[in-house]
N, C-alpha and C positions, 0 to 999 in steps of 0.2 A: 322662607317658606311661609305661605299664607295660612293663618289659623282658620280651621274649619268652624263654622258657626254651629252651635249646639242643635241637636235634633229636638224639635218642638212638636207639641201636639196642637194641631190647628183644626178648628171647626169651620167649615165652609158652608154658609147658609145662603142658598140662592135657588129660586124656582126654575131657572133656565138650565136644563141639563148640560148644554154645551159649555156654558160659563163655569158651572160646577166642575165639569170634567177637566177643562183647561186649567183651572186653578189647582185642582187636585193633582194633576200630572206635573204641573210646574213646581209645586211645593214638595211633592213626593220625590221628584228627581233631585231636589236640593237636600234630601235626607230627612224631611219632616214626616211625621205620622199625621195623616189627614183623615178626618171624619166628615161625612157629608150629611146635609139636611136640606130637603127641598121645600120645607115650610116651617112656620113658627112652632107648630106642635112638635115636630120631630126635633127641632133644635132644643126646645125646653126639655123634652124627654131625654135627649142625649146628655144634657148638662146635669140632670137630676139622677139619672140611672148609671152613668159611667163611673167606675171606681177610680179612674185616673182623671186628674184635672186637665182642663184645656188651657193652654198658654195664650193663644190668640184666637179670636173669633173674627172671621170675615163675614159681615152681615149685610145682606141686601135689604134695603129700606122697604121695598115694595114686594110683598109676598102675597100669595093667594089668601092667606088667613091673617095677614098683618100688614097694614100700610100706614103705620104711625110709629112714633118713638116708644110706644108701650113695650114692644118686644125688647128694645135696647134696655129699657129700665128693668125689665124682668131678668135679662141676662146679667146686668150689673149686680142685681140682688143675689142671683143664684151662683154667680162665679165672680166675686169681687176682685180676685187676683188676676183674672183674665183680661188681656187688653182687647178692646173691640175696635175694629176698623169698619165703619159704616160705608157701604157702597151704594151709590144712588144714581139713577138716570133722571131723577126728579128733584135734583138739588135746588135748594133755595137758601137764601141767607137765614131764614127762620129755622129750617131743618138743620142746617149746619150748626147754628148757635145752640139749638135745643140739644142736639146730639153731644156737642162738646160739654155743655152744662151737665148732662147726665153721665159724663165720664168716658165718652168715646175718645180713643187715642187720636183718631183722624177721620175725616170724611173725604172720600175720594169719589170723583164723578166718573160714571160709566159713559162711554167705554174708556178703558185705560189699557196700557201696555201690560200684557201678562208677564213680560220679563221683569217688570218693576215689582211684582207681587212678592217675590222672595226677599228683596231688600226691605220692602215695607213691613213685612212680618218680622224680620230680624230687628228693625228699628223699634217697632212697637214693643217687642219683648224686652229689648235692652232698656226701654224707658219705663218699664213696669216698676212701680214702687216696691221696695223691699220690705 
């Protein structure tokens, strides 16, 4: 019998409603609790006001109010135990290197297969420092 992965609290930060919806549906159908944010301000507010910690953050690099690694840095400061997966259609070696240096678990290029999101979130959570 296959062991079921634990239910995680995942924050999906993306300004594209369809991408946010697809990720939310995919992760929720795997049993995770998903919180959505369409911009940096909402993401920061979610992390600071939520009484429950977030296990994994799926973070779009380019948002209407953030298009640098500053948001990633803020998230690492606000939620140091959360794993962050940076999603980008604007990937470059510099962005990838900078994100990993700031503590991102992984950088994934958009578009990617939605079916891979569940496994990626589980891998990120299992790699979290104890």
